[in-house]
N, C-alpha and C positions, 0 to 999 in steps of 0.2 A: 483336912485329910493330908497327912504328910506323904511326900513322894518316897518310894523305897529307894535306898541308895543304889547307885549303879554298881554292879558287880565288876571287878577287874576282868578284862578280857584277856585270855591267854591262848596263844597259838602253840600247839604241840606238834613238832615235826620229827618223825622217825620212820625209816623205811621198814622197820619191824612193826607191822600193824598192831600186833597184840600189845606192844609197849606203848605206842602212841595212844591207842584206845584206852588202855588201863590208866595211863596218866591222866587222860581227859576225864575219865569217870571219877577218879580220886579228886581231881581239882573241882569238878562240878559239885561233888558232895561236900566240898570244903569251902564253899562260898565264892568260887570263881565261875566265870562263864568260859569254858574251855572248848576249843575246836581242835580236832586231830586231823593232820594231813600226813601223807606218806612219802613225799618227795620235797627236796629243797625248792625246786621250781614252783611246786604248788604252794609252798609256804609263802614265797614272794608274791605270787598271784593273789592269794587269799588276803595277805596283809594289806594290799591296796584297798580292798573294800571293807575288811573287818576292822582295820585300824586297831590292832591289839595293843594292850598296855604292856604285855610281856610276850616274849618268844622263848620257848624251851625247845631246844633242838639237839638231835644227835649230830655228831660231827661227821661221821663217815656214812654217807648215803650214796646211792648209785648214780644219780644224775648230777645234782648240784650239791656240793658238800655243805654242811651246816654253817661253817664259817663264812663261806661266800654268800650263802643265803642271808646270814645275820648282817653282813656288811651291806648288802642291798637293802634290807629292811631298815637298818639303822639310817641309811641315807634318805629313805622315804619318811621314816618316823623317828626322828632323833631322840624322842623321849621314851621310846620303847625299851624296857628293861630286857636284857638278853642273858639267858643262862644256857650254856652248852653242856652236853654230857657225852662221854665216849668210853668204850671199853677197849679201844685199840691204841696201840703204840704210835701209829702213823699220825695221830692227833698232834703230837709235839711239833712236827715239822709244819703242819698247817697253821698252828697257833703262832709259831715263830714268824712265818710269812705274813700273817695278819698283823702282828705286832710291828713288823718292819714297815707296814703300810699305815701305822698309827692307830690300830684298833686293838683295844684290850677287851677280853671277854672272860667272864667268870666261868669256870668249868667244874663239873662234878664227874666223878668216876662211876661207870656202870658196874654193878646194878645200883640204881638210885633208890634209897629208902624213902618212901613217901613222906615220913616225918622230916627228914633232912631237906627234902625238896620244898615242903611247905614252909619250913623255917626260913629258907633262903628267900622265898617269894615274899614272905611277910616282913622280913628284916629289911 
């Protein structure tokens, strides 16, 4: 009897709950094991135990922004693939600051089309 292959674990962080939950549902239906959280702080907490293969995070969140959360998660889990998305112009400044600290992140503009997201995760 062969073992079923492990589904890639994805952590989705967005303070807009409907977006986080919808992305997690789409990912779970597409062969991933997705977990939704609603704050950057919670993403960092959950990443410690979940050990996700990928993080998909909104950039602008109320507590800890997605870039700072991504940096903390990358420090814990260097192999974790990180994909950020944002619908706000303030993102550029945050991305520049992260780049100056030596961090590069792939970013998608909101609204994210599910097919585009899946293509990025599988590519």
